[in-house]
LUMGUVEX-231737 format. One record per residue: residue in three letters; chain; y, z, x of N, C-alpha, C in turn. Coordinates in steps of 0.1 Angstrom, whole numbers. Layout:
% residues N
  aa ch   n.y   n.z   n.x  ca.y  ca.z  ca.x   c.y   c.z   c.x
 ALA  A     Y     Z     X     Y     Z     X     Y     Z     X
...
% end
This chain:
% residues 188
  aa ch   n.y   n.z   n.x  ca.y  ca.z  ca.x   c.y   c.z   c.x
 MET  A   -11     1     7     1     0    -1    11     0     8
 ALA  A    22    -8     5    34    -9    13    43     4    12
 THR  A    50     6    21    60    18    21    72    14    13
 GLU  A    77    22     4    90    18    -4   101    18     5
 GLU  A   111     9     3   123     8    10   134     6     0
 PRO  A   146    10     5   157     8    -6   159    -8    -9
 LYS  A   161   -10   -21   163   -22   -26   177   -27   -22
 TYR  A   178   -42   -17   189   -47   -14   190   -63   -16
 THR  A   201   -67   -17   201   -83   -18   208   -86    -5
 VAL  A   204   -98     2   209  -103    14   220  -113     8
 LEU  A   231  -110    13   243  -118     9   248  -130    19
 GLU  A   244  -127    33   247  -136    42   237  -133    52
 LYS  A   232  -143    59   223  -141    70   227  -152    81
 GLU  A   228  -145    95   230  -153   107   221  -145   117
 SER  A   207  -148   116   199  -140   125   205  -137   138
 PRO  A   203  -125   144   197  -113   138   205  -104   128
 PHE  A   217  -110   124   226  -104   115   226  -105   100
 GLU  A   228   -96    93   227   -99    78   238   -89    71
 ILE  A   244   -96    61   251   -87    53   245   -84    39
 ARG  A   244   -71    37   234   -67    24   243   -58    14
 ALA  A   238   -62     1   243   -51    -7   232   -42   -13
 TYR  A   233   -29    -9   224   -19   -15   229   -12   -28
 GLY  A   221    -9   -37   222    -1   -50   222    13   -45
 PRO  A   225    23   -55   227    36   -52   211    43   -48
 ILE  A   212    53   -37   200    58   -34   203    75   -33
 ILE  A   191    81   -33   192    95   -29   187    97   -15
 VAL  A   191   105    -7   186   108     6   185   124     8
 ALA  A   172   127    15   171   140    20   176   141    36
 GLU  A   185   149    38   190   151    52   190   163    57
 VAL  A   191   163    72   192   176    78   201   174    90
 GLN  A   208   184    95   216   183   107   208   190   118
 VAL  A   206   183   131   198   190   140   205   186   154
 ASP  A   202   195   162   209   195   175   197   188   187
 GLY  A   205   183   198   197   176   208   201   162   211
 ASP  A   192   155   220   193   142   222   187   132   211
 LEU  A   190   120   212   185   111   200   170   112   197
 ASP  A   162   112   207   148   114   205   143   127   200
 GLY  A   149   139   207   147   152   202   152   155   190
 ALA  A   163   149   184   169   152   173   162   144   161
 SER  A   158   133   165   149   125   155   135   131   153
 SER  A   129   135   160   117   143   159   119   155   150
 GLN  A   126   164   156   130   177   148   134   173   133
 GLY  A   143   164   132   149   161   118   137   156   110
 PHE  A   129   147   116   117   141   109   108   152   103
 ARG  A   104   163   112    95   172   109   100   180    97
 LEU  A   112   184    98   120   191    87   118   185    72
 ILE  A   123   173    74   121   164    60   108   162    56
 ALA  A    99   159    66    84   157    62    78   169    56
 ALA  A    83   180    61    75   191    55    82   192    41
 TYR  A    94   190    36   100   190    23    90   180    15
 ILE  A    89   168    19    83   156    11    67   159    10
 PHE  A    62   166    20    47   169    19    46   184    10
 GLY  A    55   187     4    52   198    -7    61   210    -5
 GLN  A    69   214     5    75   225     7    89   224    -1
 ASN  A    86   224   -13    98   222   -23    95   231   -33
 GLN  A   103   232   -44   103   244   -54    92   241   -63
 VAL  A    86   229   -65    74   226   -72    61   223   -66
 SER  A    63   224   -52    51   220   -44    45   207   -48
 GLU  A    55   195   -51    51   184   -53    52   175   -41
 LYS  A    43   165   -37    44   156   -27    51   145   -32
 ILE  A    61   141   -23    71   129   -26    66   118   -16
 ALA  A    65   107   -21    61    95   -14    70    92     0
 MET  A    63    89    10    70    86    23    78    71    19
 THR  A    89    70    25    97    59    24   102    54    37
 ALA  A   108    42    38   114    38    51   127    32    47
 PRO  A   137    34    56   136    38    69   140    52    70
 VAL  A   137    58    82   141    72    88   156    66    93
 THR  A   167    73    88   179    70    97   183    82   104
 VAL  A   193    78   114   197    88   123   211    84   126
 VAL  A   221    94   126   237    90   126   241   100   137
 ASP  A   248    95   146   254   104   157   268   110   153
 GLN  A   268   120   152   281   127   145   292   128   154
 THR  A   290   125   167   300   122   178   309   109   176
 ILE  A   303   101   169   309    88   168   320    88   155
 LYS  A   332    89   159   343    88   147   345    74   143
 SER  A   353    73   132   356    60   127   365    52   136
 ALA  A   374    60   143   384    53   152   375    46   161
 LYS  A   366    49   169   359    45   178   353    29   176
 ILE  A   352    28   164   347    16   158   357     5   159
 ALA  A   356    -7   166   368   -14   167   372   -20   156
 MET  A   364   -22   145   370   -31   135   380   -21   125
 THR  A   382    -9   128   390     0   122   382    14   118
 ALA  A   374     9   119   366    22   115   369    30   129
 PRO  A   251    31    80   250    28    82   248    39    78
 VAL  A   194    45    58   203    53    57   200    59    69
 GLY  A   200    76    81   207    75    94   204    86   103
 ILE  A   206    85   117   208    95   127   222    95   131
 GLU  A   229   106   129   244   107   133   244   118   144
 SER  A   254   118   154   255   130   162   271   135   163
 ASN  A   272   148   163   283   155   165   285   165   177
 ALA  A   288   161   189   286   169   200   273   174   202
 GLY  A   263   165   200   250   168   203   243   172   187
 LYS  A   251   170   178   246   171   163   244   158   157
 TRP  A   232   158   152   227   144   144   224   148   131
 VAL  A   227   138   123   220   139   109   210   127   107
 VAL  A   197   135   103   186   125   101   182   127    85
 SER  A   179   115    81   178   113    66   166   103    63
 PHE  A   162   107    51   150    99    46   155    96    31
 VAL  A   153    81    28   156    77    14   145    82     5
 MET  A   149    87    -6   139    91   -15   134    81   -25
 PRO  A   122    81   -29   118    72   -38   128    69   -50
 ALA  A   126    55   -55   138    52   -65   134    59   -78
 GLU  A   122    64   -79   118    70   -93   126    83   -97
 TYR  A   133    89   -86   139   101   -88   154    99   -90
 THR  A   159   110   -98   175   111   -99   177   124   -91
 LEU  A   190   130   -90   192   141   -83   188   155   -92
 GLU  A   186   150  -107   181   159  -115   168   162  -115
 THR  A   160   151  -113   146   151  -114   137   154  -100
 ILE  A   145   153   -89   137   153   -77   135   168   -74
 PRO  A   123   172   -69   120   185   -65   131   192   -53
 LYS  A   136   203   -57   145   209   -48   139   214   -36
 PRO  A   145   213   -23   140   217   -12   139   232   -10
 ILE  A   129   238    -6   130   252    -5   137   257    11
 ASN  A   136   250    20   143   251    34   159   247    29
 SER  A   166   257    32   181   252    30   188   242    39
 GLN  A   180   239    51   185   230    59   184   216    54
 VAL  A   174   212    45   174   200    38   183   200    26
 GLN  A   191   189    27   202   188    17   198   174     9
 LEU  A   200   173    -3   200   162   -10   212   156   -14
 ARG  A   214   143   -12   226   136   -16   224   123   -22
 GLN  A   232   120   -32   234   106   -38   243    98   -29
 ILE  A   239    86   -27   249    76   -19   251    65   -27
 PRO  A   264    63   -32   267    50   -40   263    36   -35
 ALA  A   263    27   -44   262    14   -40   269    10   -28
 VAL  A   265     1   -19   273     0    -8   271   -14     0
 LYS  A   280   -22     5   274   -34    14   275   -31    27
 LYS  A   266   -34    36   263   -31    49   262   -44    58
 ALA  A   268   -44    69   264   -53    82   252   -47    89
 VAL  A   245   -55    91   231   -51    98   227   -60   110
 ILE  A   222   -54   121   215   -61   129   200   -55   131
 SER  A   190   -63   132   177   -59   132   171   -62   147
 PHE  A   162   -53   154   158   -57   165   143   -49   167
 SER  A   135   -54   175   122   -49   178   121   -40   189
 GLY  A   109   -35   193   108   -28   205   109   -12   204
 PHE  A   109    -6   216   112     9   216   128     9   216
 TYR  A   132    22   212   147    25   212   150    33   223
 ASN  A   162    35   226   169    46   234   181    45   233
 ASP  A   190    57   237   202    56   237   211    43   241
 GLN  A   208    38   251   212    26   259   211    14   247
 LYS  A   199    12   243   195     1   234   204     2   221
 VAL  A   205    14   215   210    17   204   227    14   205
 SER  A   230    18   215   248    16   218   248    -1   219
 GLU  A   239    -6   226   241   -21   230   241   -28   215
 LYS  A   229   -25   209   229   -32   195   240   -28   186
 THR  A   246   -17   187   259   -15   178   269   -23   182
 LEU  A   270   -24   196   282   -32   202   280   -46   195
 GLU  A   269   -52   198   266   -66   193   271   -67   179
 LEU  A   267   -58   171   269   -58   156   284   -57   153
 GLU  A   292   -49   161   306   -46   159   311   -60   162
 GLN  A   308   -67   175   314   -79   179   313   -90   168
 TRP  A   301   -92   164   297  -101   153   306   -98   140
 MET  A   308   -86   135   317   -83   125   331   -87   127
 ARG  A   335   -85   140   350   -87   143   350  -102   141
 SER  A   341  -110   148   343  -124   148   343  -131   133
 ARG  A   339  -124   125   338  -128   110   348  -120   102
 GLY  A   358  -112   109   368  -106   101   364   -95    93
 LEU  A   351   -89    96   347   -79    85   351   -64    91
 GLN  A   354   -56    83   360   -42    86   349   -32    80
 GLY  A   345   -24    91   335   -12    91   342    -1    82
 SER  A   334     9    78   338    20    74   326    30    75
 GLY  A   331    42    82   322    53    86   316    50    99
 THR  A   303    58   100   297    57   112   286    50   112
 PRO  A   282    42   123   270    32   125   259    42   123
 ASN  A   249    36   117   235    41   115   224    34   121
 PHE  A   215    43   125   203    38   133   191    41   124
 ALA  A   184    29   119   173    30   111   162    27   117
 ARG  A   150    35   116   136    30   120   128    28   109
 TYR  A   118    19   109   109    17    97    96    18   102
 ASN  A    91    20   113    76    22   116    72    34   121
 PRO  A    60    39   120    53    50   126    52    49   141
 PRO  A    54    61   149    54    59   164    41    51   170
 TRP  A    30    49   162    20    43   168    21    27   168
 THR  A    31    22   161    33     8   160    35     1   174
 LEU  A    29   -11   176    30   -17   188    46   -22   187
 PRO  A    51   -19   200    66   -24   203    70   -37   196
 PHE  A    64   -47   200    69   -62   193    67   -61   178
 MET  A    61   -51   171    60   -49   158    69   -41   150
 ARG  A    77   -34   158    86   -25   154    99   -31   147
 ARG  A   102   -25   138   117   -30   131   125   -17   132
 ASN  A   137   -21   139   148   -12   141   161   -18   136
 GLU  A   170   -11   132   184   -17   127   194    -8   129
 ILE  A   205   -14   132   218    -6   132   224   -13   120
 MET  A   231    -2   111   237    -5    98   253     1   101
 ILE  A   263    -7    94   275    -3    92   281    -5    79
 ASN  A   284     4    72   291     1    58   303    -7    60
 LEU  A   305   -16    50   316   -24    50   326   -21    40
 ARG  A   338   -21    43   349   -19    33   351   -31    25
 ASP  A   353   -27    12   355   -38     0   366   -46     2
% end
């Protein structure tokens, strides 16, 4: 059975870049400390515990993709266009999030027991996206973010918020089969 992903429509494609329109989604997210890899692992474990039954009704919630990570140290002013779901960092602080299955609303989704796990509704949004395969590290994520920002600039697109790094595959996936993305929300 395929892993559920957020629904989107591709508005434009110029490989490896896309402009996508996403509908509203619910995410479960945690803020964690460390480097990209450590924060990603720690955040994954905390949210996995929630979806595997550590919630107020002990209900298992289906795994979805992607897992996103956002670096809270990146501020909108650092994004050349004026200014992506994610790992974020703020002085070594990262926000790791899982998209929840579409069958839930904020009213119907089981509430987390662990107060570190927060549920949040994200409204419909357009995103600029670059896809890439292989392993990731801080340098590769930075390089791909810069490529996406340059492509956006060349098309006169303005970003909003912090770039998001999204991973779609389990760790045992062969590198050439891995799907990774950098996403930046677009201003209307």
